Structure formats: C-alpha cells, structure tokens
N, C-alpha and C positions, 0 to 999 in steps of 0.2 A: 657465387656470383652468376654462374651460367644457369643455375637452377632458378634464380630470381628472374632472369631475363625470359626464360621459357614460360614461367608463370604469368608474367606481364603480357607476353604475346598471346598466350592462351586466353587470358581474361579479355583482351581487346577483341579477339576473334569471336568470343561468345557474345560480347556486348554489341558488336557491329553487325552480326549476322541477321538480327531482326529487321534491319532496314533494307536488306538486299532485295526483297520482293516488292518494294514500294514502286508504284508507277506514277508518272507525271499525269497531269489532268488531260493532256492531249493524247494520252495513250489508251484511253477508254472511251466508249460511247455511253454517256450517262443517260439512263432512262429515268424520266421523272414521273411519267404516268403510263398506266396500262389501261386499254379499253377492251371490252369483251362483248361479242355479239354471238347470236346463235341462229342457225337456219334450221327450223324444225322439219322442213321438207327433206333436206339432204342430210339431216342429223350431223351437222358440222359446225364447229366453232370458228369464229374469226377473231383473231387477236390483233390489237393495234398497239404500237409502241410510240411514245412521244419522247424524242430526244432533243436536248437544247444545246446550243453553243455556249458553254459557260464563260468563255472569254468575253463574248459580247454582253452577257448578263452582268459581269463585273464592271464593264465600262459604263453601263447604264446607271449603276448605283453611284459611281463617282461623279458623273455628269452626263446628261442625256446625249446620246449619239444621234446624229442625223440619219445614219444608216439603219434601214429596217433590220430587225433581228430575225434570222431565219429559224423556222421550226421544221424539224425533221419528223415525219410520221411514216412508220413502216406498218405493213399488215401482212398477215398470212393465215391460211385456213388449215384446219386439222380435225381429226376425229375427237381428239381431246385437247385440253388447253396446252399441256406440255408438248404435244406433238405439233401444235400450231406454232408455238414459240420456237421449237427446234428448227423449223424451216427458215427462221430469220437469222440464225447464227452464221450460216455460210454466206449470207448477204451483207454481213455487218463487219466492217473493218475500219477503225479500231474495234476490238471486241466489245460486246454488250456488257454493261454493268448494272445490276438491279438493286444495288445497296442504297440508292438515293431516291427510290420511288416514294412519291408523296400522295398519289391519288389513284384510285381504281374507279374507272367509269364503266358501268354495266348497263346494257340496254333493257328496255321493258321485256323484250323477248327472252332474255336470260332470266329476268325476275319471274316471269310467268311459267317458264318451262324448265329451267335448269338451275334455279337459284340455290337450292340446297347443295347440289354437287359443286357448284362454283365456290360457295362460301367455305365448304369443308376443304376443298383443294387449296384455296388461297390461305386458309388458316393454318394448314400444315406446312406451307412452304417456308423453309428456314432462311431462304435468301432475301425475303421481304420482311421489313420491320413491322411489328404489330401496331405501330402508331400512325400508319398511313390512313388517309381519309377515303371513304367510299361514297359514291354518288350514283344515282340512276338517271337515265335520260331516254327520251324517245326521238332525239335528234340523231343525225348521222355522226358517228364518233369521229370520223376523219374531219368533218367540218368543225366539231367542237374543239379538237386538238389544234386546228389551224387558226384559232382566234387569239389575237394578241390582247393585252390589256389596253386601257385608255392611253392616249398620247404615244401610241406605238411602243409602249413598254412591253417587255417579253411576257410570254404566256405564264410565267411563274408568278405574275402579279394579278392573275385573274382569280375568280372566285373558286376555281378548282384547287387553288393552293392557299386558300384563306386560312389564316392562323386563328386558333381558338385561344383567346387571351382571357384574363380575368377582368378586363374592362367591361363596362356595361354595354351590351349590344342593344341598340334601339331599333325596333321595327325591322329586324333582320334575322335570318336563319343562320344558326351557327353550324360549322362543319361537324361531322361525326367520324370518329376513328373506328377502325374495324374492331378494336378491343372493346370499346364502349358498346358498339352495336351488338357484338356477339354475347356480351354479358346479359343484355336485355333479351336477345333473340332466344337464348336457351333457357331463360327463366320460365317455369311452367305456366304462370298466369300473367306474364307481362306482355304489353305490346312493345314493339320496337319500330324504329323509323330511320329512313335514310333520305337525305336531301335530294331533291329532284332538280336537275340542271336543264335550263332552257337557253335558247339564243334569242336575244332581242335585236332587231335590225333597224328600228325606227327611232328610238329615244335619243341616240347620239349621232351626230353628223360631223364629218371633217371633210368639207367640200362635197363629199358623197356620204351615203349611209355607212355608219361605222358599227358593225355588230359587236355586241358584248354578251358575256355569259352571266347568268344570275340564277339564284336559287328561287324556284317558283312554288315550292311546297315540299311535302314529304310523301315517300312511298311507305305505306304502313303495313306492318306484319303483326299477326297474333298467332300464338301456338305454332310458330315456324311456318306459317302460311302467309303469302301475300294477300292483302285484303283490298286495299284501294289507294288511290292518290288523294292526298289531303290538300285542299287549295291553300294558297299563301296566307290569307287572313286567318283561317283556322289553324294553320301551322304555327304562326307566331303567337296566337292565343294559347295554344298548347304548350309551347316553349315557355311562355310567360308564367303559366300555371305551375310547371314542373321543374324548371331550371332556375339556377341562380344567375344574378347579374343580367337580367333581361328587363327591358322597359318597353312599353307600347303606348302609342297615342290612341285615344279613343274619343269618339264623338258622343256627346250627351244630347239627347233629344227631348223636347217637351211637346206633346201632341203632334208628333211627326215633323217638327221643325227643329233645326239645330239650335241648341241653347248654349253650348260651350264645348271646348276641346280640352281634354285633360291628359296628362301623362301619368301612367300607372307604373309604379316600380314593382319589382318582384314581390308577389304576395306571400303571406304565411298561410299555407294550406294544411288544414288538419282534417283527417278522416277519422270519424268515430264509428266503431262497429257495434251493431246491435248484438246482444247476447242470445244464444240458443237457436241460431238459425243454421240451416244446413247449407246455405249458400251465402255469399257476402251480402249483407244489408247494412247500409251505412248512411251517415249524414256528413255534410261538409261545412266546415267553418273557414271563411276566407277573410283575412285581414289585409287591407291594402293601404299603402301610403301613396298619396297622389299630389300632383302639382297642377295648378290651373295654367293652361297654355293660352287660351283665348276665351274671352267672354263675348257672347253674341247676343244673349237676351239678359235683361236685368231681372233676375229672380233671386230670392233669398238663398243664402248659402246652405241652409238646411234642406231646401228644395233641390238644390243642385246635387248634394251628396246622395239624397234619396233617389233621384233619377239615375245617378251613376250606379248606385247599388242595384237598382232594378234592372238596368241595362246589362250588367255583368251576370246577374242571376239568370236572366232570360237566355243569355248567350251560353252560359254553362249548361242549362237545362237542355237546350237544343243540341249542344255538342254531345252531351251524354246520350240523348235519344238516338243520335246518329250512330254512336258507338254500339248501342243495343241492336239496332237494325242491321248493322254490318258485322256484328259479333267481334267488336273491338273494345278492349278495356283501356280507353285513352288515358285515364287517370291512374292506371296501375293500382286500382283499389284492391285487386286480388293478391297483390304481392305480400303484404303483411298478413293478410287473412289466412293464407294457406300455411304460413309458418306457425300461426297461433292455433290452427285447427287441422292437425294432420289427418285425423280420422275422416272428417268431412271431405277433406281434399282427396283422400284415397277413393272415397265413394264417387266424387265428381269425376275423377280421372277414369274410373271404371265405366261410368255411363257415357263419357265423352261429350256431355252436353256443355254448351256455353253457360257460364255461371252468372251472367248479369241479365236481369229483366227490368221492365219499366219501373216496377216498384222497388227495385233494389236500392235506389237512391231515395231515401225517405225525406230528407230535408236539406235545404241550402241556406246558410246564413252568411250574408256579406256585410262587411263593415268597412266603409271608405272614409278615410280622414285626409282632408286637404291641408297640406302644410305650407305650400308656397302659392301666392296669388298673383305673382308676376306683375306687380304694381297695379293690378285692378282693385277697385274698392267694391266690397259687397255689403249689402244690408243684411242684418241678422234675421 
C-alpha cells in the first residue's frame, strides 16, 4: 500500500513539474518586430524593438476599444547586433521575450553595407522563428514602428504583419518569410527579393492626416548582392508571373487610347531552353486566363485579345531588358538550366560573368483567353 502511494506521488511530481516554469502574459515584454539600422561613419548598429500591450490587442478583437493602443519602441546602439540588443535587457522589466517576433525591418543602409552579415546573424539565431517576415525601408524605423493600423487598430494589423494566405492576392505584394528569401538568396543563379515598406501620409484622413504603411515594391538581389529597388507596378507584374494565386488588373490600349480593362489571373509560364548553348538561351510560352472588367471602346473580341497579348509581350520584353542591364535574372531562367548543365555552369562560375544577354531570350509567345465578359456584349 505504502509503495503504491509513493509511486502515485512520484508520478504526479513528474507530470506537474513541466508547468512550473510557465509565466503569465503580463510577466514578459513580448517583442513583435525588430528593426536594424547601420551607421557607416561610426561603424555602429542601431537596433529597435517594438513591443505591444497584448491585453489591449485582445480587447480590440472582441470589440473596438475607444482607447488608443500604446506602442512601445526601444532602441540601442552597439558594435554588433547582439551587443546592441544586450544594452536593452537592463532597461526592460518585465524581461524581453523574442519568441513571438513576426517581422524584421532593415534599412537601406543595412542592405547596402551590412546585408550579408545581418542575414547570416539572424539566420543563426535560435531564439527567432524562421517563419518571420523581412522587409526593407528608407523611412525612420522608429516612425514605422509607431504607426497604427486604420481605425486606430493596433500595429499588428498593419502591412508589417500581413498574413500570407492561399487566397488570391489582387494588385498587392505578398509578405516574404526569411526562410523563402534565404532559399532564393543562396541559389547560385536565382534572383531574390524583399518587400519595400513606405509611409503614406495623404491617402487617409481622420480629422487630420492618418499615416499608413504599405508595400511600395521590392529590393532585388542577384548572386547575394543588392541590385536595385523595383517599382510597385513592376513588382506586382513579377509576382504575377512567378507566384501562384496572384491576379492583376491591366489596361488595354488601342492607338494610345484606353480600349478596355482586364483582370489577368496567374499565368502558366513555360521556359524552353535551346540545346547546345554555353549560357542559358530560352523562349517563353505564357498562357493567361482573363476576365473583362470594363469595356471602353467597341472593338471585336479578337482585336481585344490581340491587343492584350501584345501589351503583355511588350511589358515582358522591357522587363527582361531591364534585368540584363542591371544583371538580374528576374524570371529565374538560370535556375533549371544550371541543374541540367553542370559543366557549363562550372565554367560560368569560374569566369564570374553574368549569364544573360539581350539575345538570350529568343522568343515570347503569349496566349490570352477571356472567359468572363462582366455582362458586356462583344462583337466577334
């Protein structure tokens, strides 16, 4: 009997001991975003931490509170990122907790001077989940972190915390996780990209100007080097070409005048490589499903699809040309090629030359089919 009681008490001690270290939500300072900047003159990093009051966030989800939600932003400088963060531990009570970080915001100064070091350091940090999002900006990080979402909702409802779902994204840039970015960043012939965050102070007003955050384009990298900022229109065009569940609205012109507006769903893009070439030479087949949004001019449907195809073809050509000039493989045409041609890739790697030229893209074939006419009637 006594032996059984001892066994039961021992089992209870083992089962309950795992809960002894759990802390309540008010016992920790939850950091949801980290910002990083770099001073090249003083060779010094500045780290920003954004902490939120989770009790107020919970109230907002159940029913909107009239009280503004406070945002706490801390900053510190240091010779390295870890030394900068260390300076904030003694200033923070309840203690800092980094397990709920959702977003890393890095400035253009980091992108241009210390990007490789920062990416490697963040990638090795075991206290941060590999699913957080990364964005770049040329705004002041403290200002970015102090912007609430519309209707005074907390900052966790801004674009910094935008969720990547499987629903169709229309005319918008999707967030990028550090995991996805690094996968492309370390591929030998891939380009990679990070969303670029800006502040808009004029579109929304609530008695006075109400600033909002938005994605304004991509910072683009090739061969682990920063290349350029891609403007918004080109960024969503690139997403539309390469990603799933993306739709964009496009204008169709005839002789310089607007003829119609169409919605283009994610295309089927096929790259066909020419045989026997020492560098990638390829043609592109693009099949597109479209819906008519607005009819402005009364033209035959065959003419409309032809104009839409020509518009996309011209845009793709211009886009490719920009890639060659800036040494960027936007379409990741080299990705499959280097796996299929290891000897040619080894030779390219030895010379260090960029692998795309103006004549590398030999042909573009675009096929647009309009399935929905939105109640408009068209002549054949």
